[in-house]
N, C-alpha and C positions, 0 to 999 in steps of 0.2 A: 769681255762682255758676253762672248757666244759660250764660254763654258759656264757661266753663272745662269744665264738661261738653260742652259740642261740641265743642269741640277735640281732647279726649281722644278722643270717637266718632270724629273724623274721622280720628285715629292709628290707631287702631283697624283702620278702615276700609282704610285704604294699607295697613297693613302684611300681607304674604300668605306663605302657608307655606313651607315650603323645602324644595326635594324630598332626596334621599337624592344622586342626583346633583351636584346643586350644592354641598350638604354637603362632598362629598367633593374636588371642585373646590374650594374653599374651602380644606381643610384641604392640601390638594397645593400652594397657593399660600404658603402658610407655611413649606412643605422649599423650595419653590425659592427663596422671601426668604432662608431659613436658607441656604441653599448660596452663594446669589453672596455674602452677607454673609462668608462665610467661607472657601468656596475658589472662587468664580467669577473668571474674568479680566477680565469686563466688571465694569463700576462700577452698582452699584444705583443707580436713580431713585428720587428721594428721594418723588416723587409716584405711583410705584408700591407704593413701600411702604408709605406713607400708606393707598391703596387697600386694600390684606391685610391689611391691619394692622385699619384700619376695618371693612373685614367680619367680622373674626374674631369680635368683640365686639357687634357688631350681631346676628350670627347668637346670641349668648349672649344678648344682650338681648332676642330676638324681636323685632328692630325691620327686619326686611327687608322691602324693596317694589323694585315692577318695577325704578325707576332706578335702584337701587342694584344688584341683578341684572346690569343691561346696562352699567354701571359698570365692573363687575368682571369681568364676561368681556371684555372691550375690554382691560382694565388683562391679566388675564391671557395673552392671548394675544400681548401686547407683553412680556411678561416671559417666556413660554415661548420667543418668538425670539431674547429676548435670550441667552438658556442656551444654545438651540440650538448644537453636538448633543446634547448632554446632555439628557434626560426625566426626568419622572417615574418613566416604568419604569426606566430606567436606575438612576435613585436606587435605589428598592426593590431592583433584582436587586442592586445591589453590597452594600448595607445591611442590617443586620444585625436582624431581628425581636425583639418586645419579649421574647419565650422566650426569646432567645440561641441559635438555632438556626442553623445555616449558612448564609449567605446564596446564593442561586441562583449567583451567580460564584464562591465559594467552593466550592460544589458542583461545577461545569464546570470548575476548574484541578483539583480535587481527581483526577476524572473523566481528564481528557486527561492529566496527569501520571502516573496509574496505569496507564493502555493505552501511551502510551508508550513504557514502559518494558516493558509485556508486548511490545510490537511489537518492540523492541530487542532483547529477548532470542532470542523468533522468529526474526530477519532473524541474528541472529550463529550460532545452533544450525545454521541452515539452511548459511548462509555455512561454517560448521566443516565440519558433513556434506558439503558438495558439494566443498572443496577435499581433504579428505580421499578421495572416492569418485574425483574425478578424478587423484590424486595417485598412487591404485591403479591405476585402469586405465592409467592412461598407461605404467607403470613395469611392469606385467604386460603391456602389448604390446610392450613394447623387451626385456626377458628372453626373451618367449616367443621372438621372432626372432633375440637375438643365443644364445640354446642352440641353435636352427636352425641356426645359421654354425658353431659349437663343434659341434657334431654331425657335420656334413660336414667339418672339418678334422681330426676324430676319426677318421673313418671312412678319410681320405685318409692316415695315418700307418700307417706298419708297428707294429705290437707292442713290438716288441724294441726300437724307436727311443729316444733320450734325452727328446726331445720328446712322445712320446706320453702319458708320466705327468704332465707338466705340463698338456697339453691335458685330459688328462682330469680331473683335479683341476679345471681354472676350467670343465668342463661341468658337475662336480656341484656346482661350489660357484653356479653359477648357476641348476641345476634347483634346488636349496635356497632359494635367495631368491625362485624364481617361486612355487616351492609354498607359501613364506610370505604372500606378494604374493596368492596366490590364495587361502588360507585368511580372508584378512584379507577379502578382497571379498565371500567370500561371506556374512560376517558383516555388512559394511555392506550387501549385498544385502537380507538377510533382516528390514530395518527396513520396506521395501517390498512384500516378499512377505507380510509377518503372516508368520513364521515358518516358511514353508514352504518347498521345495525344488525343484526341478527333478530332473522323473526320467528324464531326459534316455536315453530307447529307442532302441537303435539301429535305422534307418529299415529296412523292410522287407525292403529287396533289398539290405542290407549282410550282413544278420542270415542270410538265404538262401545269400548266400556263404560263410559262416562255415559254416552246416550241410554247406554241399556237400563245404567241406574238411576239416570233421571226419568226414564217413561216407566222405570219398576214404581218411585217413587211416588208419580203422578200416579197412576193405577190404584195405587194403594192409598192415595188420599193422602200423602204422609203431611205431618205439620211443616211449617216456614223452617225451624233448625234444622230440619235433616235435608230441605233443600237447601239451606246456607252451606251448611256441610257440605256438601257435595258440589257448590260452586267454591268453598274456599280450598278444595281437594283440587279441582280441576286450574286452580289460579297458584298453587301451591306448583303443579307440577310443570306448568307454564313459566314458572321462575327459577325452579331447578335446572331446566331444560338449556334455558339463556345463560344461568350460572357455571353449567358444566361446558357449555359454546365456549364462554370467553374463556373460562378458566384452560380449555385445550386449544386454544386459539392462542393464547399468552404465553402458551406453553412451547407452541410452533416457531412463531417468532423468536423467541428465547434462542432457540435454539439453531435457527439462521443467525440470528445475530454474534451467539460464541460462535459457531462452526465457519462463518467463512466472511462476515461483513468485517468483525470487531479484530481478527488476523490480519485480515487484507491490509486493513487503515492500520495497522499498528507495523508492519511490515513495510506498507508504504513511507510512513513518517520514518521508521529507520532509516528506508533509503536516500529520503528526502536529506537528513542529518549527514548520512556520506555523503552523501555528494555536497554539500554545503562546506563541508572539510577539506574534501578534496579540491574539491574548486578554490577555497584559498588557498590551498598548497600551492596549486599551479600558479596562480596568478602571482604569489609569492617568489615564484621558483620562473616565471615567466615564459611557462611552456602550454600554455591554454592554447587552443586553436578552435576550427569549426569542428573537427574530430572529436574533440570530447565533450563539446555541444550532443553529438549524435550518440557516444558513449553514455553520457548521463541520463538523458532521456530511455536509453534502453534498461540500464542500470533501476531506473523508477520501475518501469513495466518489471522485472526479475525482482524484485527487492516485493510488492504487493502480491505477485505469485508463491514469491517464498512464503511469506506469512502467512496465505491459505492455506498454502501445503500441511505448513506446521499446523494449520487447524482441523484438518481432513483428521487428523493423527488423535485429533482431543475427544474426548464423551463429554458433553454438555452435560447431563443429567449426572455424575460423579462429584463436578464441581458446583460449589455454591458462593457465592456473595463475593466477597474481598478475595476468596480464593483464586477466581477466575484467571484474577490478575498474572498470577504468575505464569501461568502458560501464555497469556499475550504477552509478556516481557521474551519468554520465547519467541515469539513470531515478532516481538521488533528487535531482536539479535539478528536474526536470520534476515530481517530486512537488511539492518544495516551489513552484514557480512554475508552477502546471499554467499558467497563462494566457499563458504565452509558447506551451504546444506548441500548445492549439487557436488562436491567434492565427496561427502557423505554419499548422497545415493549413486555417484560413479562407483564407490568402492563395496557398494550393496550388489551393484548391476555385475560389476567383474566376480564377486564372489559367488552369485547365480550363475554365469556364466560358466564357470569354473567347474561347480559344480553337476551343473548340465554336461558340460564334456566327459567330465571322468564318470557318469552316470550311463553315457553314450557308449566310454572304451570297455569299463565293468563287463555292459552287456554284450558285445564286439567279442570279448574273451569268452565268454560265456557260450556264445552261440559256435563259436572254431571249438571249442571242448568239444560240445555233445555231437558238433557232426565228425569229430575225429572219431569218436567213440563209436 
């Protein structure tokens, strides 16, 4: 009986308390073995599987010792290298928890899918708004110039001639189209004016000229027609000021949309599409982790900035209508693959740095030559 008691005491002495970290690693080892047996592309080493299984039962029977821990950690290191780039963090991020809540990967997919749709809707609204305003501003400018040309033709014709009536009808038609475009342009401008409108005050000098003319007519006791013509001239001046103010404001808004807002949105949409494709790839490969989430958020920021950088090199006045979609497509591509844009920028900086270094070297040689002379 005595030797048996001594052996039991020796076993109890060699048994050590398993820390919570080691217990978690043992549990992770079981999940990695299950992954390799079910979905892994690498064959599972029987010896590694045996070590993982033995560790589980030794932990349950409280027969854990220092040698078991050393063997297990060495085997776990080999197992982790065998399944790389899959890791326990990526398996947890993709797997659902016990309470059947959405996994971290499912939440990420829902978030990026939702905000990709939001970015697409915003882009479509801004693009339609831009094209509508561009068409109005362009047509209004053409109609204004055309009406002036028909006005000159009308003034040059005799009132009793056959062509006078035709020219007058054409002049009135263009004037009506101009008024319709102008009314729509004012509605278009109200979105950026926040409901306000231009006061269109007559400049002091022009107003004083009208006042002087009014006093002259009153002193001369002019007829009502002369006074009416003066009022019409004042009304025409106010209307033209308001027309030009709305046209200039619309042109400024169009340049802002063309140079900044639209490239940014196109770049952001391109970055969202890249993230969705890369997210799908990582979920299929079971490599999605919380680090991927951080990388994707930064990618969105860089994509939006990349698109806006493309917009800086565009000249909105050289583009018109649907032709502006080609540079926007470039902004989309740069947002989708922003690495290309920054690689180009790095090459430009390296060339400038080399040119500056060569210039400094040539200056140094010229200085030495003049000193030797």
